[in-house]
N, C-alpha and C positions, 0 to 999 in steps of 0.2 A: 474477678470479670471478665467476659472476654472481650474480643477487641474488635472494634467493628469491622467488617466484611467485606473484603475486594474480591470483585469479580474479573475473568476475565476480560468482559464487554469495557471494562475502564481503561486497558491499554491497547484497545483492537486498530483503532484508529493508526498507531505508532505502528503496531503490528505489520499490519496491513503493508504500510509504503516500505517497511523494512524488508521483507516478506518479496515484496513483489520485484524491488528491485535486485538485490541477490539472485531470484532465481531468473529475472532478466538479463543479467548481467553477464552469469554462468552459461546461459543457452543460449543466446546472442553472440556469445563473444567464442564461444566452444563450435557454434555453428559454421562462424563466420572463417574459424581456422581452418577446419575440417573440411569443408568448403573448399579453399584455398588453396588446402593441401593436397585436396583430389585433383586438381588442376596440375598438379607437378612442378610448381611453381619453385621456385630459388627457397630454402628456409629463410635467411635475413626477409626475403618478401612477405612470409606467412607471419614472421615475429611481428613485423611493420604491421602489417595489414591488423594481428589483432589488437596492437595497440592503436593505432590511430579508433577502431573499434571500442575500445575501451573509453577512451575521451570523449569521441565523438557521442556514444552511450550516453555515459556520466551527465553530458551536458544536456542531450535531450532531455533524459529523467528530470532533471530537475527544472529547467521550464515548462516543459509538460505539466508534472505536479505544481510547479507554482500558482502558471497560470489558473489552472484547474482548481484548486484550492482557492485563489485569491476570488475566482467567481465566486465561488460559495461566502465566501470573506464579504465580499460586497451585498451580496445577497442577505445575509443575518443583519449587516448593519442596516441595511433600508427598513428591515422589516422593522427592526427596533429601534427605529425611529419615528417609522410611523406609530406602533403601538406608542411611544413616549406622549407622540401628539394626542394620542385618543384620549388617552389618562391625563393631558393638561385639558381639553376640552369638554373632554366628558367621564370624568371618575367615577361617577355613580353607575353608570352604562357598563363602564369597565370592570368592576365592584361586581353587578348582575350577573355580567361573561364569564369572572372567574367561579360564581359560586355555581351555576349553573354546568360550569365543567366538572366540580367538587360534586356534583347529584349523578350525574352519570358515571362518574365513579365509584357511587353505592353510597355516597353520605346521605345522612337526611337535612331537607330543605334547611334546618334550624345549624345544625350544624356545621354545613357547608358554608354560610353565612358567617358562622364565629370564627372558623376558620380562615374565608377570606378576607375578613375585618382583619387579624390578627395578620395574617402576612400581607398586606397590601401596606398595612401599618409601618411594618417592619423594612420590606423590600417591593415597592408595587413591579416597577420597571422587572426587578428579577424574578418574580411571581409570577407574572403575567409570560416573559419569556420563557419558564421553566416549562410553565405548566399550559399555556395556550399556544404558545410558537414552537415548543420543545428542544429548545438551546439551551445548554448548560458550559458552565467555565469546561469542564473535562471535554468536551465533545465539541467544542466550539473551532473554526478553521485557524488554522496555523499556518501559514503559505511557505514564511520560511522554513518552518522548521521541516515542513514535509518536503518541502525543495533539497534542503541538506538530508535530509533522512534517506531520499530516494538517491540520490547522486553518490552519497556514499555505502552504500548499502550494494547498489548496482556497480562502484569498486572494485568492492571487497570481493564480490562475485567473479565480477571478470578478470581478477587477477590472479586467479585460480587456474582455468587452462589456459591463460597467456602464459604462466609459468611454465609447467607441464611442456608448452611448445619449444619453450626455448630453451628448454633441460634434456627434451625426449633426442631420442636418435631419429632422423630423418627417417629410417624404416618403419619406426615404431610412432612416430608421430599423431596419427588419426587413430591409433587403437588406444594410445596410451589418456591422450588427452580426452574420446569419449568417456572412457573407461572410468577415469580419474572424478573427471563431471557427471556423471552419472554417481557416482558413488555420493558426492558432495551434495545433488539434488534431492536424492535418497533421504539422504540424515536430515536437510535443508524440509522437508515434506514434512519429513516424521514432528519434527519440534513443533513447524508452524503448527500442527496439525493438534498436538498434545498441549501446545500452549492454549491453543483457543477451545478445549476440550473435546475437540472429536475423534477420531479412530486415527492414530498412528501410521498404520499399517497402510489402510484407504489413501489419506494423505498421502504416504511415500509413492504406492503403486499409482496413481494419476499424474505423480511430476514424471516420475520415471517415461512411463509410455507418452507421453506426450514429448516428453524435452529429448528422449530417442527418435521419436518421428523427426523431428524438427532438424536435428544431425543425418540422420539417411537421407531426408530429402533433399539437403544443402548440400551434403556430398554427394549425391548422384547428379544434383544441376553443376558443380562443382566440376568432376570428372568429365561431365558430357560436352561442355563447353571448353572444357581444358582438351580434350582430344578434336575438337570440330572447327577451333578459332585459331 
């Protein structure tokens, strides 16, 4: 017998947070390093700036993701509390509501009523949470998990251009940082697209184009202010 199918959407929340964090870590840190290096500052200051960007960026990602996802969790909990009260005060009305949902999905009224009977007998709140509110255990908000995933993936991504900047000779620091960062971003974009079921080439090109643009603009700004300040 075949095992139950697993679809890519089951891990899309985790994938989104991890890919966003890693991409942001590489792009923001590499752009920061390139921009400062273009201003012709000391090598130690470039590395220190990259390190500060890594720490600040990871904390910013964690804070932003935690607040955002926690707000989503609060909204979900409020909706579940309201549904729980409605089940306590108007069970028949909630049964009718669930029956109508199944009818709109294509079931005959008699069968829809039987399905609602059995599901509500098993788990009334869970049935309404899933079919009326669209909430499931696999898609529910997890603020701490999202914060840790974003901070960790950002740090891993940011460590790459930082390591290159620390080891590269000053004369080739900008070119090597950009080359290694873009190579990593292309691979990450292709991998993320493949895991999500999209075209890897399109994902890689999209990430490479916007990342290269970000680094180029930041380098231009650094070079301009480095010669005028």
